[in-house]
BADRENLO-790862 format. One record per atom (N, C-alpha, C, CB): residue in one letter; x, y, z. Coordinates in steps of 0.02 Angstrom, whole numbers, padded with zeros to 5 digits, always signed. Last residue first. Glycine has a CB too. Example, Ala and Ser with C-alpha at 12.3 -4.5 7.8 and 13.67 -1.06 7.14 Angstrom:
S+00642-00112+00354/S+00684-00053+00357/S+00645+00002+00394/S+00704-00030+00286/A+00660-00284+00390/A+00615-00225+00390/A+00660-00165+00390/A+00565-00224+00452/
This chain:
V-00381+00759-00062/V-00333+00813-00055/V-00343+00865-00110/V-00261+00786-00057/R-00473+00641+00034/R-00469+00685-00024/R-00421+00742-00011/R-00539+00712-00043/E-00404+00492+00098/E-00428+00560+00111/E-00421+00603+00050/E-00390+00591+00171/L-00454+00327+00107/L-00414+00375+00069/L-00445+00444+00080/L-00410+00357-00007/K-00451+00178+00197/K-00476+00246+00194/K-00427+00289+00154/K-00486+00276+00266/V-00500+00006+00178/V-00450+00060+00177/V-00485+00128+00171/V-00401+00051+00118/L-00518-00155+00232/L-00554-00091+00226/L-00503-00035+00230/L-00609-00084+00281/P-00426-00257+00227/P-00495-00272+00206/P-00538-00209+00198/P-00527-00317+00256/Q-00279-00276+00229/Q-00311-00215+00206/Q-00384-00228+00184/Q-00271-00185+00148/D-00199-00386+00252/D-00214-00343+00310/D-00249-00279+00290/D-00150-00327+00347/G-00264-00472+00119/G-00220-00479+00176/G-00242-00435+00233/G-00149-00462+00157/S-00361-00465+00022/S-00315-00409+00027/S-00267-00414+00086/S-00354-00345+00032/D-00483-00523-00031/D-00417-00556-00035/D-00361-00504-00032/D-00412-00597-00101/Y-00569-00370-00063/Y-00569-00443-00060/Y-00498-00469-00066/Y-00614-00472-00117/Q-00607-00221+00025/Q-00564-00258-00022/Q-00566-00333-00008/Q-00493-00233-00017/A-00692-00068+00025/A-00690-00136+00052/A-00655-00180+00001/A-00763-00163+00067/V-00646+00096+00044/V-00647+00041-00003/V-00642-00025+00034/V-00590+00049-00055/F-00689+00265+00053/F-00681+00203+00090/F-00691+00145+00043/F-00730+00199+00151/L-00639+00432+00041/L-00655+00371+00004/L-00640+00310+00047/L-00616+00368-00062/D-00707+00588+00091/D-00660+00534+00102/D-00685+00470+00069/D-00648+00522+00177/G-00800+00691+00082/G-00763+00673+00022/G-00711+00619+00032/G-00731+00732-00004/A-00886+00720+00181/A-00824+00758+00181/A-00780+00741+00120/A-00785+00745+00245/T-00982+00626+00166/T-01000+00693+00145/T-00938+00738+00143/T-01053+00723+00191/T-00888+00483+00104/T-00923+00520+00156/T-00942+00589+00128/T-00880+00526+00220/L-00909+00358-00023/L-00880+00421+00000/L-00922+00448+00058/L-00876+00472-00058/T-00867+00185-00059/T-00914+00239-00045/T-00876+00300-00022/T-00966+00218+00008/A-00856+00022-00133/A-00827+00087-00115/A-00882+00137-00102/A-00781+00113-00172/D-00806-00149-00151/D-00858-00099-00142/D-00823-00034-00121/D-00911-00122-00088/H-00693-00215-00187/H-00756-00251-00195/H-00815-00204-00187/H-00760-00308-00145/P-00526-00205-00244/P-00586-00170-00220/P-00650-00209-00237/P-00589-00100-00251/H-00387-00271-00239/H-00451-00302-00255/H-00512-00267-00224/H-00450-00373-00233/R-00298-00167-00167/R-00292-00239-00173/R-00363-00268-00179/R-00254-00270-00111/F-00233-00003-00215/F-00284-00052-00196/F-00262-00125-00203/F-00344-00041-00238/P-00160+00101-00264/P-00157+00089-00191/P-00201+00031-00168/P-00176+00151-00154/T-00061+00083-00411/T-00127+00080-00380/T-00121+00066-00305/T-00171+00027-00414/D+00054+00097-00486/D+00054+00125-00419/D-00016+00126-00388/D+00082+00195-00421/D+00024+00045-00610/D+00071+00007-00568/D+00071+00032-00496/D+00142+00011-00596/R-00151+00056-00650/R-00084+00085-00643/R-00040+00042-00598/R-00089+00156-00615/T-00260-00025-00762/T-00236-00018-00693/T-00164+00007-00692/T-00241-00084-00656/V-00358+00048-00879/V-00292+00016-00872/V-00267+00029-00801/V-00241+00044-00925/L-00507+00039-00963/L-00479+00052-00897/L-00413+00012-00892/L-00528+00032-00841/T-00584+00115-01102/T-00541+00062-01076/T-00509+00085-01011/T-00486+00044-01128/T-00715+00145-01212/T-00686+00162-01147/T-00647+00102-01119/T-00741+00183-01098/K-00728+00190-01372/K-00715+00130-01332/K-00679+00149-01268/K-00674+00078-01372/G-00736+00297-01459/G-00795+00279-01420/G-00788+00218-01376/G-00851+00269-01465/A-00606+00309-01508/A-00661+00289-01553/A-00721+00264-01515/A-00636+00235-01602/I-00547+00292-01349/I-00526+00296-01418/I-00582+00268-01462/I-00459+00257-01430/N-00516+00338-01198/N-00575+00332-01240/N-00554+00346-01312/N-00632+00382-01217/S-00448+00280-01043/S-00439+00305-01111/S-00504+00296-01149/S-00381+00268-01147/I-00398+00302-00879/I-00455+00292-00923/I-00439+00320-00991/I-00519+00324-00894/T-00295+00219-00764/T-00299+00270-00815/T-00357+00253-00862/T-00232+00276-00854/A-00300+00190-00585/A-00306+00170-00655/A-00305+00231-00700/A-00371+00129-00667/G-00302+00237-00457/G-00270+00173-00468/G-00274+00148-00540/G-00299+00122-00424/V-00450+00316-00479/V-00396+00309-00432/V-00366+00239-00442/V-00419+00320-00358/A-00527+00421-00603/A-00508+00356-00576/A-00453+00363-00525/A-00486+00309-00633/G-00662+00501-00694/G-00602+00500-00653/G-00588+00431-00627/G-00609+00549-00595/I-00773+00487-00770/I-00745+00554-00766/I-00682+00557-00722/I-00797+00603-00739/P-00874+00384-00873/P-00816+00389-00828/P-00786+00459-00830/P-00764+00337-00847/K-01049+00399-00872/K-00989+00415-00909/K-00930+00420-00861/K-00999+00481-00950/L-01167+00379-00802/L-01117+00326-00800/L-01056+00339-00844/L-01149+00261-00821/R-01246+00486-00785/R-01264+00442-00841/R-01212+00388-00851/R-01271+00483-00905/K-01187+00556-00683/K-01250+00522-00668/K-01274+00476-00724/K-01303+00572-00653/D-01012+00511-00703/D-01066+00559-00696/D-01132+00520-00688/D-01069+00607-00757/H-00898+00415-00600/H-00939+00423-00659/H-00990+00479-00648/H-00975+00358-00678/F-00741+00346-00553/F-00795+00393-00539/F-00831+00408-00604/F-00768+00459-00506/T-00665+00191-00498/T-00680+00242-00547/T-00739+00285-00524/T-00696+00211-00615/V-00529+00103-00430/V-00594+00133-00417/V-00605+00188-00469/V-00599+00163-00344/S-00448-00059-00456/S-00451+00014-00453/S-00521+00037-00434/S-00429+00045-00520/G-00332-00203-00459/G-00395-00167-00463/G-00390-00093-00452/G-00441-00196-00413/P-00228-00304-00462/P-00246-00268-00400/P-00311-00228-00401/P-00192-00222-00384/A-00217-00472-00511/A-00228-00404-00535/A-00258-00362-00478/A-00276-00403-00598/K-00215-00602-00473/K-00170-00557-00437/K-00178-00485-00459/K-00099-00580-00448/F-00293-00676-00557/F-00321-00659-00492/F-00275-00616-00449/F-00338-00722-00455/D-00321-00668-00717/D-00265-00655-00673/D-00291-00631-00606/D-00216-00603-00704/Q-00445-00702-00772/Q-00384-00730-00802/Q-00323-00723-00755/Q-00370-00696-00868/P-00563-00647-00728/P-00535-00701-00688/P-00471-00731-00717/P-00585-00756-00680/W-00464-00500-00700/W-00501-00556-00672/W-00550-00582-00725/W-00539-00536-00607/K-00401-00387-00742/K-00386-00448-00779/K-00419-00510-00748/K-00311-00459-00782/G-00435-00281-00659/G-00452-00277-00730/G-00438-00339-00770/G-00415-00222-00760/G-00517-00307-00510/G-00454-00318-00545/G-00467-00323-00620/G-00418-00382-00519/I-00630-00250-00451/I-00589-00296-00412/I-00521-00309-00444/I-00625-00361-00403/H-00682-00089-00441/H-00662-00140-00490/H-00612-00187-00457/H-00631-00106-00554/A-00816+00010-00388/A-00758-00030-00367/A-00745-00084-00419/A-00770-00061-00297/V-00872+00171-00427/V-00874+00100-00446/V-00809+00066-00423/V-00884+00091-00523/V-00983+00303-00393/V-00916+00275-00381/V-00922+00199-00393/V-00890+00291-00309/W-01076+00429-00481/W-01068+00361-00456/W-00994+00347-00441/W-01095+00310-00506/G-01157+00585-00447/G-01134+00535-00495/G-01127+00467-00461/G-01067+00555-00526/G-01183+00674-00347/G-01215+00684-00411/G-01193+00637-00465/G-01203+00753-00433/E-01107+00616-00239/E-01092+00682-00266/E-01121+00694-00336/E-01018+00692-00269/I-01141+00446-00275/I-01103+00494-00234/I-01097+00560-00273/I-01032+00466-00216/P-01210+00284-00277/P-01218+00355-00294/P-01179+00400-00247/P-01292+00374-00292/R-01106+00143-00318/R-01147+00180-00269/R-01152+00253-00290/R-01116+00174-00198/L-01078-00020-00382/L-01080+00053-00393/L-01126+00084-00341/L-01104+00070-00465/M-00969-00162-00390/M-01025-00127-00359/M-01021-00054-00377/M-01025-00137-00282/R-00879-00220-00481/R-00912-00262-00431/R-00972-00228-00398/R-00862-00282-00378/P-00810-00221-00642/P-00850-00184-00592/P-00888-00230-00545/P-00899-00138-00628/D-00676-00233-00707/D-00713-00288-00676/D-00757-00257-00621/D-00664-00343-00647/S-00600-00182-00864/S-00626-00171-00797/S-00655-00236-00769/S-00680-00116-00797/G-00566-00188-00996/G-00512-00192-00947/G-00535-00182-00876/G-00461-00140-00963/Y-00698-00082-01051/Y-00648-00133-01066/Y-00591-00130-01015/Y-00621-00125-01137/I-00849-00061-01011/I-00787-00030-00990/I-00733-00083-00997/I-00791-00002-00915/P-01010-00028-01083/P-00950-00071-01077/P-00890-00031-01055/P-00936-00105-01144/V-01161+00000-01033/V-01100+00041-01036/V-01040-00006-01028/V-01100+00097-00981/N-01323-00013-01091/N-01263-00051-01075/N-01202-00006-01085/N-01257-00114-01119/G-01503-00019-01071/G-01440+00015-01082/G-01381-00027-01062/G-01439+00081-01045/I-01614-00093-01045/I-01625-00032-01083/I-01559+00007-01096/I-01674+00013-01047/I-01689-00246-01019/I-01624-00213-01026/I-01633-00152-01070/I-01570-00262-01055/R-01832-00259-00914/R-01804-00254-00981/R-01735-00221-00978/R-01851-00215-01027/G-01914-00262-00796/G-01875-00319-00816/G-01846-00318-00885/G-01915-00378-00809/D-01975-00152-00746/D-02020-00205-00770/D-01982-00263-00802/D-02070-00176-00820/W-01876-00066-00716/W-01903-00103-00660/W-01956-00154-00682/W-01933-00056-00609/S-01744-00084-00837/S-01806-00053-00815/S-01834-00096-00758/S-01858-00047-00873/W-01567-00084-00815/W-01630-00122-00821/W-01689-00078-00802/W-01629-00185-00778/T-01406-00065-00880/T-01465-00032-00851/T-01527-00072-00867/T-01471+00040-00877/V-01246-00129-00840/V-01307-00135-00879/V-01365-00102-00842/V-01324-00210-00893/I-01080-00107-00861/I-01135-00089-00815/I-01198-00087-00857/I-01121-00021-00778/S-00948-00229-00889/S-00996-00178-00910/S-01044-00162-00853/S-01035-00201-00972/R-00877-00353-00885/R-00845-00289-00896/R-00892-00235-00923/R-00787-00298-00943/Q-00913-00477-00850/Q-00935-00456-00917/Q-00909-00386-00934/Q-01012-00457-00921/D-00876-00495-00719/D-00833-00524-00770/D-00854-00505-00841/D-00832-00599-00763/S-00983-00371-00669/S-00919-00403-00651/S-00879-00429-00710/S-00933-00459-00604/M-01090-00286-00696/M-01088-00352-00726/M-01020-00386-00720/M-01107-00347-00798/A-01191-00194-00597/A-01121-00204-00612/A-01112-00277-00634/A-01075-00188-00550/V-01340-00120-00648/V-01310-00182-00623/V-01238-00186-00645/V-01350-00244-00646/H-01460+00006-00608/H-01399-00014-00641/H-01370-00077-00608/H-01347+00043-00639/F-01635+00037-00642/F-01579+00024-00597/F-01519+00000-00638/F-01599-00028-00542/H-01772+00155-00668/H-01730+00098-00685/H-01675+00089-00633/H-01700+00106-00755/Q-01858+00249-00610/Q-01876+00220-00674/Q-01835+00158-00691/Q-01867+00271-00729/G-01839+00326-00495/G-01862+00257-00488/G-01880+00223-00553/G-01920+00255-00444/N-01787+00449-00541/N-01853+00445-00510/N-01882+00374-00510/N-01901+00491-00547/A-01655+00452-00580/A-01705+00438-00631/A-01775+00426-00602/A-01685+00378-00671/Y-01554+00454-00491/Y-01562+00514-00531/Y-01618+00507-00583/Y-01497+00531-00567/V-01540+00333-00433/V-01570+00385-00392/V-01581+00450-00430/V-01526+00399-00331/D-01562+00184-00490/D-01538+00247-00517/D-01573+00304-00481/D-01549+00251-00594/N-01520+00057-00372/N-01572+00097-00405/N-01542+00162-00431/N-01630+00111-00355/H-01381-00049-00404/H-01412+00005-00365/H-01467+00038-00406/H-01359+00057-00344/G-01288-00205-00385/G-01320-00151-00420/G-01352-00100-00373/G-01372-00177-00466/A-01189-00352-00428/A-01217-00304-00380/A-01250-00247-00419/A-01163-00276-00332/H-01175-00454-00528/H-01143-00459-00463/H-01176-00415-00410/H-01070-00441-00469/P-01228-00528-00657/P-01259-00480-00611/P-01233-00485-00539/P-01334-00489-00610/G-01119-00631-00712/G-01140-00565-00735/G-01165-00520-00679/G-01194-00573-00785/W-01083-00764-00718/W-01038-00716-00687/W-01054-00645-00712/W-00964-00734-00703/H-01171-00793-00875/H-01147-00814-00809/H-01090-00769-00786/H-01123-00888-00810/P-01280-00670-00954/P-01225-00718-00953/P-01202-00735-00882/P-01166-00691-00992/V-01445-00657-00990/V-01397-00636-00939/V-01341-00688-00935/V-01432-00627-00870/G-01552-00693-01072/G-01499-00652-01099/G-01448-00626-01049/G-01528-00595-01133/G-01638-00782-01016/G-01661-00713-01022/G-01606-00665-01045/G-01687-00689-00956/A-01568-00897-01006/A-01621-00895-01056/A-01646-00824-01067/A-01678-00941-01036/N-01486-00864-00896/N-01457-00873-00962/N-01509-00868-01017/N-01422-00939-00967/G-01573-00738-00799/G-01543-00803-00810/G-01517-00808-00881/G-01593-00858-00796/G-01729-00650-00803/G-01657-00652-00815/G-01632-00722-00826/G-01619-00620-00758/Y-01844-00666-00662/Y-01827-00657-00732/Y-01751-00657-00741/Y-01858-00591-00760/M-01979-00698-00553/M-01909-00709-00569/M-01900-00698-00644/M-01886-00780-00549/R-02088-00630-00424/R-02073-00657-00490/R-01998-00664-00498/R-02102-00613-00545/S-02116-00616-00283/S-02167-00602-00333/S-02151-00631-00401/S-02176-00528-00340/F-02107-00649-00109/F-02079-00663-00176/F-02134-00652-00228/F-02050-00735-00180/A-02135-00519+00007/A-02160-00580-00025/A-02128-00589-00093/A-02237-00578-00031/G-02105-00400+00073/G-02059-00456+00078/G-02082-00521+00048/G-02043-00468+00149/S-02178-00288+00054/S-02192-00325+00115/S-02148-00387+00123/S-02265-00346+00115/A-02137-00248-00071/A-02115-00208-00014/A-02128-00243+00052/A-02151-00140-00014/T-02095-00403-00156/T-02137-00346-00142/T-02110-00307-00082/T-02210-00368-00130/Y-01954-00455-00253/Y-01996-00461-00194/Y-02037-00397-00186/Y-01953-00474-00131/E-01876-00548-00384/E-01908-00487-00361/E-01955-00501-00302/E-01946-00453-00417/L-01726-00606-00436/L-01784-00626-00398/L-01814-00564-00366/L-01765-00679-00343/F-01641-00639-00579/F-01662-00583-00538/F-01726-00605-00503/F-01674-00518-00582/F-01511-00763-00606/F-01579-00738-00609/F-01588-00676-00565/F-01628-00794-00587/D-01388-00830-00607/D-01394-00763-00637/D-01465-00739-00648/D-01358-00763-00703/L-01369-00944-00536/L-01392-00951-00604/L-01409-00885-00637/L-01451-00996-00606/G-01248-00886-00434/G-01287-00946-00447/G-01304-00952-00520/G-01350-00947-00405/Y-01194-00768-00411/Y-01148-00825-00405/Y-01185-00891-00415/Y-01113-00824-00338/G-01297-00676-00425/G-01237-00668-00466/G-01188-00725-00462/G-01204-00607-00447/D-01441-00653-00411/D-01408-00717-00399/D-01344-00721-00441/D-01456-00777-00417/L-01507-00515-00331/L-01467-00537-00388/L-01431-00602-00370/L-01416-00482-00409/I-01665-00474-00281/I-01605-00511-00260/I-01570-00535-00324/I-01623-00571-00213/I-01749-00321-00273/I-01727-00377-00314/I-01666-00408-00282/I-01712-00354-00386/F-01895-00246-00194/F-01823-00255-00205/F-01810-00318-00246/F-01786-00259-00138/R-02006-00114-00143/R-01992-00179-00174/R-01918-00186-00188/R-02033-00188-00240/G-02005+00021-00100/G-01995-00033-00052/G-01984-00102-00082/G-02052-00036-00006/D-02007+00127-00186/D-02071+00108-00156/D-02065+00048-00109/D-02121+00092-00210/P-01876+00138-00236/P-01898+00186-00185/P-01964+00166-00152/P-01906+00253-00216/H-01801-00027-00245/H-01842+00025-00275/H-01864+00074-00220/H-01903-00005-00313/H-01641-00099-00226/H-01704-00077-00195/H-01737-00019-00232/H-01691-00058-00124/V-01552-00250-00238/V-01564-00184-00268/V-01634-00162-00248/V-01556-00186-00347/T-01426-00354-00161/T-01496-00333-00170/T-01498-00263-00200/T-01534-00335-00102/W-01312-00489-00208/W-01327-00420-00185/W-01402-00407-00192/W-01287-00367-00227/S-01300-00631-00222/S-01241-00589-00215/S-01255-00519-00189/S-01206-00583-00280/P-01355-00796-00186/P-01371-00725-00194/P-01312-00680-00177/P-01430-00706-00149/H-01351-00935-00255/H-01299-00901-00216/H-01307-00825-00223/H-01228-00923-00240/Y-01421-01088-00292/Y-01438-01018-00276/Y-01385-00987-00231/Y-01507-01015-00242/E-01406-01220-00306/E-01390-01180-00365/E-01397-01105-00351/E-01435-01200-00422/G-01452-01279-00191/G-01380-01274-00200/G-01359-01234-00260/G-01351-01342-00206/V-01589-01293-00202/V-01563-01234-00167/V-01488-01225-00177/V-01578-01240-00093/N-01630-01351-00371/N-01620-01360-00299/N-01588-01297-00269/N-01576-01422-00285/T-01662-01310-00497/T-01679-01379-00479/T-01672-01391-00404/T-01635-01429-00518/Y-01733-01158-00565/Y-01686-01196-00524/Y-01710-01268-00514/Y-01677-01161-00456/G-01804-01141-00722/G-01775-01107-00665/G-01723-01149-00630/G-01829-01087-00617/D-01884-01205-00812/D-01842-01151-00838/D-01809-01110-00782/D-01882-01106-00883/P-01949-01301-00729/P-01908-01322-00786/P-01862-01268-00813/P-01953-01344-00842/K-01924-01249-00556/K-01966-01262-00614/K-01922-01277-00674/K-02012-01202-00629/I-01915-01164-00416/I-01898-01231-00440/I-01947-01249-00495/I-01899-01284-00382/V-01967-01048-00368/V-01922-01042-00425/V-01896-01110-00449/V-01863-00997-00407/A-02040-01075-00254/A-02077-01060-00316/A-02032-01056-00377/A-02115-00995-00307/K-01957-01083-00146/K-01972-01146-00182/K-02009-01134-00248/K-02013-01192-00137/P-01831-00967-00121/P-01903-00976-00130/P-01918-01039-00172/P-01934-00914-00163/F-01710-00969+00003/F-01723-00990-00065/F-01798-01002-00074/F-01682-01054-00081/P-01754-00840+00124/P-01720-00901+00102/P-01737-00915+00029/P-01740-00961+00146/F-01743-00702+00200/F-01769-00721+00135/F-01730-00781+00109/F-01765-00661+00085/E-01794-00631+00354/E-01748-00676+00319/E-01782-00699+00254/E-01729-00737+00363/D-01792-00492+00468/D-01825-00537+00420/D-01771-00578+00385/D-01867-00496+00368/L-01721-00439+00573/L-01790-00417+00562/L-01828-00464+00516/L-01789-00347+00533/L-01594-00461+00691/L-01629-00491+00634/L-01702-00467+00631/L-01627-00568+00638/E-01480-00336+00729/E-01538-00373+00754/E-01580-00397+00694/E-01582-00329+00802/G-01373-00256+00698/G-01370-00326+00679/G-01427-00368+00704/G-01306-00354+00703/F-01390-00125+00720/F-01360-00163+00775/F-01355-00237+00759/F-01400-00153+00838/L-01461-00082+00614/L-01390-00063+00616/L-01353-00099+00672/L-01382+00012+00624/T-01564-00228+00583/T-01554-00159+00605/T-01479-00144+00600/T-01581-00148+00678/T-01579-00333+00435/T-01563-00319+00504/T-01566-00244+00519/T-01494-00346+00522/K-01615-00468+00334/K-01630-00398+00345/K-01621-00383+00419/K-01704-00380+00321/I-01530-00584+00227/I-01559-00565+00292/I-01568-00489+00294/I-01516-00590+00351/V-01543-00710+00106/V-01532-00639+00119/V-01564-00624+00187/V-01562-00593+00063/K-01462-00867+00064/K-01516-00825+00088/K-01494-00752+00093/K-01540-00850+00156/H-01364-00970+00063/H-01418-00969+00013/H-01477-00926+00036/H-01442-01040-00002/S-01251-00982+00129/S-01310-00994+00170/S-01373-00989+00126/S-01314-00943+00228/D-01160-00946+00032/D-01165-01017+00049/D-01221-01033+00098/D-01101-01041+00076/L-01183-00805+00013/L-01175-00851-00043/L-01189-00924-00023/L-01105-00846-00070/C-01293-00687+00069/C-01248-00739+00091/C-01244-00794+00038/C-01269-00767+00158/T-01325-00511+00095/T-01332-00574+00058/T-01279-00623+00079/T-01329-00561-00019/A-01411-00399+00198/A-01348-00435+00186/A-01362-00500+00149/A-01311-00448+00253/F-01478-00244+00221/F-01490-00308+00188/F-01422-00339+00174/F-01533-00299+00122/L-01521-00134+00354/L-01470-00167+00314/L-01496-00232+00284/L-01408-00180+00356/I-01595+00025+00382/I-01603-00048+00382/I-01550-00078+00335/I-01675-00069+00360/D-01616+00171+00475/D-01575+00134+00428/D-01584+00059+00438/D-01501+00153+00436/R-01783+00241+00493/R-01719+00216+00519/R-01682+00178+00464/R-01731+00169+00579/G-01910+00278+00451/G-01869+00327+00484/G-01804+00302+00512/G-01908+00357+00537/A-01961+00165+00385/A-01994+00190+00446/A-01948+00236+00486/A-02017+00131+00489/E-01808+00143+00311/E-01874+00113+00320/E-01903+00136+00387/E-01870+00035+00317/R-01681+00160+00196/R-01719+00193+00249/R-01789+00162+00252/R-01723+00269+00238/V-01549+00040+00171/V-01609+00076+00149/V-01641+00109+00210/V-01659+00028+00114/S-01397-00028+00116/S-01432+00009+00168/S-01491+00045+00138/S-01384+00059+00203/T-01323-00185+00080/T-01362-00128+00057/T-01396-00095+00116/T-01414-00149+00004/L-01196-00297+00040/L-01225-00256+00092/L-01259-00195+00061/L-01171-00234+00143/G-01147-00468+00003/G-01170-00402-00017/G-01204-00363+00039/G-01218-00408-00075/H-01085-00580+00089/H-01061-00552+00026/H-01083-00480+00013/H-01084-00594-00029/A-01033-00715+00193/A-01069-00652+00187/A-01041-00614+00128/A-01064-00609+00252/K-01001-00856+00210/K-00982-00817+00152/K-01029-00757+00142/K-00981-00861+00090/S-01128-00890+00313/S-01072-00924+00282/S-01058-00890+00215/S-01086-01000+00273/L-01179-00799+00458/L-01181-00810+00386/L-01119-00847+00362/L-01189-00744+00349/G-01197-00749+00587/G-01209-00820+00574/G-01214-00837+00500/G-01271-00841+00608/L-01165-00623+00624/L-01230-00632+00592/L-01246-00705+00577/L-01233-00592+00529/Q-01092-00542+00755/Q-01089-00605+00718/Q-01159-00619+00690/Q-01065-00663+00764/K-01044-00375+00761/K-01099-00422+00767/K-01088-00484+00724/K-01165-00389+00749/A-00983-00236+00842/A-00963-00295+00802/A-01014-00350+00815/A-00890-00319+00820/L-00971-00060+00851/L-01011-00120+00861/L-00985-00175+00816/L-01087-00106+00848/Q-00870+00029+00833/Q-00924+00048+00878/Q-00968-00012+00896/Q-00967+00102+00846/V-00698+00035+00809/V-00757-00007+00804/V-00808+00014+00856/V-00739-00082+00813/K-00616+00178+00740/K-00632+00134+00797/K-00697+00097+00787/K-00635+00176+00862/G-00582+00271+00649/G-00572+00202+00630/G-00589+00153+00685/G-00502+00191+00607/S-00602+00407+00666/S-00551+00374+00708/S-00536+00303+00685/S-00573+00373+00779/Q-00697+00433+00559/Q-00640+00477+00576/Q-00585+00439+00612/Q-00664+00536+00619/P-00796+00337+00550/P-00755+00351+00491/P-00695+00397+00505/P-00797+00381+00438/D-00823+00210+00663/D-00817+00283+00660/D-00772+00300+00601/D-00790+00312+00727/I-00915+00066+00612/I-00851+00099+00622/I-00859+00175+00620/I-00800+00075+00570/I-00982-00092+00636/I-00998-00021+00631/I-00937+00018+00654/I-01063-00003+00673/I-00984-00244+00553/I-00945-00201+00597/I-00964-00128+00583/I-00868-00212+00587/L-01037-00407+00529/L-01058-00337+00527/L-01017-00297+00578/L-01133-00329+00541/Q-00971-00526+00559/Q-00979-00507+00489/Q-00999-00433+00482/Q-01032-00552+00456/A-00855-00571+00673/A-00912-00525+00665/A-00917-00505+00592/A-00904-00463+00711/D-00769-00688+00666/D-00790-00657+00729/D-00853-00614+00723/D-00735-00615+00755/P-00731-00739+00541/P-00764-00783+00589/P-00793-00749+00651/P-00716-00834+00612/G-00769-00636+00392/G-00726-00663+00445/G-00766-00703+00497/G-00689-00607+00478/D-00820-00572+00283/D-00837-00642+00292/D-00793-00676+00344/D-00831-00679+00226/N-00898-00409+00312/N-00842-00452+00293/N-00861-00525+00307/N-00777-00433+00332/L-00962-00249+00296/L-00977-00320+00296/L-00916-00359+00273/L-01038-00335+00250/F-00988-00101+00386/F-00940-00141+00347/F-00957-00215+00353/F-00868-00127+00372/A-01049+00057+00396/A-01068-00012+00407/A-01026-00054+00359/A-01146-00024+00396/L-00993+00207+00470/L-00985+00158+00416/L-01011+00091+00439/L-00912+00153+00393/Y-01097+00345+00528/Y-01050+00290+00537/Y-01046+00247+00474/Y-01070+00247+00598/G-01196+00441+00514/G-01126+00460+00505/G-01075+00407+00517/G-01112+00515+00548/C-01327+00411+00515/C-01301+00438+00578/C-01225+00451+00574/C-01316+00389+00635/T-01350+00353+00394/T-01373+00422+00402/T-01348+00453+00467/T-01449+00426+00400/T-01201+00264+00344/T-01266+00268+00375/T-01286+00341+00384/T-01267+00231+00443/M-01117+00207+00202/M-01124+00260+00251/M-01195+00259+00279/M-01107+00329+00220/V-01052+00042+00176/V-01102+00094+00164/V-01098+00146+00219/V-01173+00064+00160/V-00971-00093+00101/V-00963-00037+00147/V-01013+00017+00128/V-00890-00009+00146/G-00932-00268+00083/G-00977-00212+00073/G-00963-00156+00123/G-01048-00234+00079/H-00809-00350+00096/H-00859-00358+00043/H-00901-00296+00031/H-00905-00415+00060/G-00651-00408+00141/G-00696-00352+00142/G-00744-00357+00083/G-00658-00286+00140/N-00620-00566+00216/N-00621-00526+00155/N-00671-00469+00162/N-00639-00570+00094/G-00611-00549+00393/G-00602-00587+00332/G-00597-00542+00272/G-00660-00636+00323/I-00537-00518+00550/I-00573-00491+00493/I-00558-00533+00431/I-00554-00417+00481/R-00549-00545+00713/R-00522-00579+00654/R-00565-00559+00594/R-00521-00657+00663/L-00515-00422+00833/L-00564-00452+00788/L-00529-00485+00728/L-00614-00400+00764/S-00429-00354+00914/S-00420-00427+00911/S-00470-00461+00864/S-00426-00457+00981/G-00428-00206+00818/G-00409-00240+00880/G-00399-00314+00870/G-00463-00228+00932/A-00460-00126+00712/A-00500-00187+00721/A-00484-00224+00786/A-00489-00234+00663/K-00455+00018+00660/K-00434-00009+00725/K-00477-00070+00742/K-00441+00046+00782/F-00398+00083+00514/F-00448+00038+00540/F-00422+00005+00604/F-00468-00014+00488/W-00275+00153+00483/W-00335+00188+00504/W-00385+00143+00541/W-00369+00220+00444/N-00146+00133+00433/N-00164+00108+00500/N-00227+00140+00528/N-00107+00119+00548/P-00139+00279+00327/P-00114+00215+00351/P-00139+00198+00421/P-00038+00215+00351/I-00236+00341+00208/I-00226+00352+00279/I-00203+00286+00310/I-00291+00379+00314/V-00186+00388+00045/V-00204+00335+00091/V-00190+00356+00163/V-00165+00271+00074/K-00257+00526-00041/K-00199+00494-00011/K-00223+00443+00040/K-00152+00547+00022/F-00328+00582-00199/F-00332+00554-00131/F-00264+00530-00107/F-00383+00495-00129/R-00428+00667-00312/R-00360+00657-00288/R-00363+00636-00215/R-00316+00721-00297/H-00531+00712-00401/H-00527+00644-00377/H-00455+00627-00358/H-00553+00594-00429/K-00524+00833-00459/K-00558+00831-00394/K-00557+00761-00364/K-00630+00854-00402/G-00369+00792-00534/G-00425+00838-00529/G-00457+00836-00460/G-00477+00821-00581/A-00327+00617-00503/A-00315+00683-00533/A-00377+00726-00526/A-00296+00676-00608/G-00241+00483-00415/G-00296+00513-00451/G-00277+00582-00478/G-00356+00519-00406/H-00147+00495-00263/H-00176+00454-00316/H-00234+00490-00348/H-00198+00385-00287/I+00002+00536-00190/I-00063+00563-00209/I-00088+00523-00269/I-00059+00640-00225/T+00087+00437-00070/T+00077+00456-00140/T+00008+00485-00149/T+00087+00396-00186/N+00114+00374+00046/N+00134+00444+00040/N+00126+00471-00030/N+00207+00452+00062/Q+00077+00240+00039/Q+00044+00283+00088/Q+00060+00357+00079/Q+00063+00261+00156/L+00038+00103-00052/L+00078+00164-00056/L+00045+00219-00016/L+00087+00186-00130/M+00042-00060+00000/M+00000+00000+00000/M+00044+00062+00000/M-00048+00000+00061/
């Protein structure tokens, strides 16, 4: 980790804050999800043995709460407002379910594998289902992306009832595609974006289940996108994955229509309308899996397979 180097350019210039995360004796696993809560703390999801959910002070890096959620391979983390409070949705690859909790990790609801999806053009058993992330509409309905299973989109009502399934290979969704996504907050709930990981693109879907846009980013591997500062921040686990699992990855910034406007740890080129992301040798990252910014402009990145750097802080300069 290069700690004394300024990374990025323009308004996207950052420096790494070394030894920021004060995990103490907690055994932290791979960093997967990181979100800002409305009360100003970070919620961090990892797949370690001690506490999958960790609430952290973004200034001091001190742990405010650590909660064991009982998940096997915890993966995706989403925060939504419900009845005036922050609610978390956490997906789990090997427990084959999604859970809904308070910021304190108190279980509110659980969404296991729905038996209604076992059918000739769907699933044959629960072992095929590995939910990776959730995407939420402003009216409360949400979609579970099965990005590590059969690539289906499972939609639920605001009350938590399974309503329908679409996508999958037969629906034009390639395997290792729908890893994570977010409602387009700039489009009044008309559509949502999905980071297509190994497909190296961000695809836009209407909420009635149609693909309406595609932004390819060659040399990328987008894992998650989050709205920030009138645009988006995207974590790329490694531009050569899965061919080269040692590729370190980068973070990019986009305008509200997903046009790349900056990067940390990479260089963006656009030749003849083809956007390409090239990871820099001096990238400060080790496999970014999710990223977010505070209102102060500090960048926090959850990292997969990163050794002692599962969650890093970069300060804007």
